[in-house]
C-alpha positions in Angstrom: 21.8 -3.9 -7.8 20.0 -4.1 -4.5 17.1 -2.1 -3.0 18.6 0.1 -0.6 16.0 0.0 2.9 15.7 1.8 5.5 14.0 0.0 8.4 11.9 2.4 11.7 10.0 0.4 14.4 10.8 1.6 18.1 11.1 -1.7 19.4 14.5 -2.6 19.1 13.5 -6.7 18.7 11.4 -6.1 15.7 13.5 -3.8 13.7 16.1 -7.0 14.1 14.0 -8.9 12.9 12.9 -7.2 9.8 16.0 -6.3 9.4 17.1 -9.6 9.7 14.8 -11.2 7.0 15.4 -8.7 3.9 18.6 -8.9 4.2 18.4 -12.6 3.9 16.8 -12.2 0.7 18.7 -11.7 -3.1 18.7 -8.1 -3.5 17.7 -6.3 -1.1 19.7 -4.7 1.6 19.0 -2.7 4.9 21.5 0.4 5.1 20.0 1.8 8.3 17.7 1.6 11.0 15.5 4.2 13.0 14.0 3.7 16.4 11.5 6.7 16.1 9.6 8.9 12.7 12.2 11.8 12.8 15.1 9.8 13.2 14.0 7.6 10.1 13.2 11.1 8.0 16.5 12.3 8.5 18.2 9.1 8.2 16.4 8.6 4.9 17.5 12.3 3.9 20.7 11.4 4.4 21.0 8.2 2.6 18.5 8.3 0.1 17.6 4.5 0.0 14.8 2.4 -2.4 12.3 2.0 0.4 11.5 3.4 3.2 10.0 0.6 6.2 8.0 2.1 8.7 6.2 1.2 11.6 3.1 3.5 12.1 3.3 3.5 16.6 6.5 5.3 17.0 7.9 8.0 19.5 8.5 11.9 18.4 7.4 11.0 14.9 4.7 8.4 14.1 4.8 6.3 10.4 2.1 8.3 8.6 3.6 11.9 9.8 7.3 10.6 8.5 5.3 9.1 5.3 3.8 12.4 5.1 7.6 14.0 5.0 8.9 11.2 3.0 6.9 10.5 0.4 3.3 12.9 0.4 2.3 15.0 -2.6 4.5 18.4 -1.9 7.6 16.5 -1.7 10.0 17.2 -4.3 11.9 13.4 -4.5 9.8 11.2 -2.7 11.1 7.8 -1.4 9.1 5.3 -1.6 7.6 3.8 2.4 5.8 0.6 3.2 3.7 0.5 6.4 4.0 -2.5 8.2 2.4 -2.3 11.9 1.0 -4.6 14.5 -2.6 -2.6 14.4 -5.4 -3.9 12.0 -7.3 -0.2 12.6 -8.4 1.0 9.3 -8.3 4.6 9.9 -4.0 3.9 10.2 -4.5 1.7 6.2 -6.5 5.1 5.2 -4.3 7.8 6.4 -0.7 5.5 5.4 -2.4 5.6 1.9 -3.6 9.4 2.0 0.1 10.3 3.0 2.0 8.6 0.1 2.4 5.0 1.4 3.2 2.4 -1.6 2.5 -0.2 0.6 1.0 -1.5 4.0 1.2 -4.5 5.3 0.5 -6.5 9.1 3.4 -7.7 11.1 2.2 -11.2 10.1 1.6 -10.9 6.9 5.5 -13.0 6.8 8.8 -12.9 4.6 7.1 -13.4 1.1 4.9 -10.9 1.7 7.1 -8.3 2.9 9.4 -8.8 0.0 6.6 -8.8 -2.7 5.8 -5.4 -1.0 9.6 -4.1 -1.0 10.5 -5.0 -4.3 7.0 -3.5 -5.5 7.6 -0.3 -3.6 10.6 0.1 -5.1 9.4 -0.6 -8.4 7.3 2.2 -8.5 4.1 -0.1 -7.9 2.2 -1.1 -4.9 1.1 -4.0 -2.6 -1.4 -3.8 -0.1 -2.5 -6.9 1.8 -5.5 -8.7 0.8 -7.3 -8.5 3.9 -6.8 -4.6 4.4 -8.5 -4.1 0.9 -11.7 -4.5 2.2 -11.5 -4.0 5.8 -10.5 -0.5 4.1 -14.3 0.2 3.0 -15.2 0.4 6.2 -13.1 2.8 6.7 -14.3 4.5 3.3 -17.7 4.5 4.6 -17.2 5.8 8.7 -14.9 8.6 7.4 -14.7 9.7 3.7 -16.3 13.2 3.4 -16.9 12.4 -0.1 -19.3 9.5 0.8 -22.5 11.7 -0.7 -25.4 10.4 -2.5 -26.3 13.4 -4.7 -22.2 13.1 -5.6 -21.1 12.6 -9.5 -20.1 9.7 -10.2 -16.2 9.9 -11.8 -16.5 8.5 -15.0 -13.3 6.1 -15.7 -11.2 7.6 -18.7 -12.3 4.4 -20.8 -14.7 2.4 -20.9 -14.1 -1.0 -18.9 -13.4 -3.7 -20.5 -15.8 -6.9 -19.0 -12.9 -8.3 -18.1 -11.2 -5.5 -16.2 -15.3 -5.4 -14.9 -14.2 -9.0 -13.2 -10.6 -7.9 -12.4 -11.9 -5.1 -10.3 -15.0 -7.2 -8.7 -11.6 -9.6 -7.7 -10.1 -6.9 -6.8 -12.2 -4.7 -4.3 -13.0 -8.3 -2.9 -9.1 -8.3 -1.4 -8.1 -11.7 -4.1 -4.7 -11.8 -4.5 -3.3 -11.4 -8.1 -2.6 -14.9 -8.0 -6.0 -15.6 -6.9 -7.2 -13.7 -9.7 -5.5 -15.2 -12.2 -6.4 -19.0 -10.8 -10.2 -17.4 -10.2 -10.3 -16.0 -14.0 -7.8 -18.2 -15.6 -5.3 -15.8 -16.5 -2.0 -15.7 -16.7 -0.1 -13.4 -13.9 1.3 -10.8 -16.1 -2.2 -10.8 -17.7 -3.2 -9.6 -14.2 -1.0 -7.1 -13.9 -1.6 -5.9 -17.0 -5.4 -5.6 -16.3 -4.9 -4.2 -13.0 -2.2 -1.3 -14.5 -4.7 -0.4 -17.0 -7.6 -0.3 -14.4 -4.8 2.0 -12.7 -4.7 3.7 -15.3 -8.5 4.4 -16.8 -9.5 4.9 -13.0 -6.6 7.3 -12.2 -6.0 5.9 -9.5 -2.7 5.5 -7.4 -3.7 1.5 -6.1 -5.5 -1.5 -5.5 -7.1 0.1 -2.4 -8.5 3.2 -4.3 -9.7 0.9 -6.7 -11.2 -1.1 -4.5 -12.9 2.3 -3.5 -13.9 3.6 -6.8 -15.9 0.1 -6.9 -18.0 1.1 -4.1 -18.1 4.6 -4.9 -19.6 3.3 -8.5 -22.2 0.8 -6.3 -20.6 -2.3 -7.9 -20.7 -3.6 -4.6 -22.8 -2.8 -1.7 -21.8 -0.3 0.5 -20.1 -1.3 3.9 -22.2 -0.7 7.1 -19.9 0.4 10.0 
């Protein structure tokens, strides 16, 4: 069964391009397009796609607001959302993930990463562009009110293994799963197993929150904004 996708972008040529890329992939079908956030929410509510691919800057309702409506904490039947944008701004990344997005990509990420993100979101996983993972730490340093030197350190549910610590540092550095596997001489499936274990132990939802936890606990240096 194909992964059903709704694409929303205020530029018709971009919507068309994204839809063509996704429809060319085996197992993915674009079932609707929208030119603004409100229309995307209405369309997704009616069609119930597996994934919504949303731009950030759209008229009427932006991508972050639309994400909150479709996938926010209070949504009874959330729909997976992947954000794709031209604007490499840390505040956008942080806002989208807090609103409930399962992925965040830049429009120059390429068809392969776009397809991976759609598949990941459809299966309940998250994929964040590797370059964004590192950049998000700057936004966290500038804007997060929890950035308090006197605040208690969040402890993992269980101690991390030596290998999990290595994977943690690689994720925090923005490495992809393939790069992590190559650096640590382990298989891709083993990398995924370690990342899933890290998320469970740390009580986080995605790779970016893994990186933030590494930052909060002093495993990587605090980034100056």
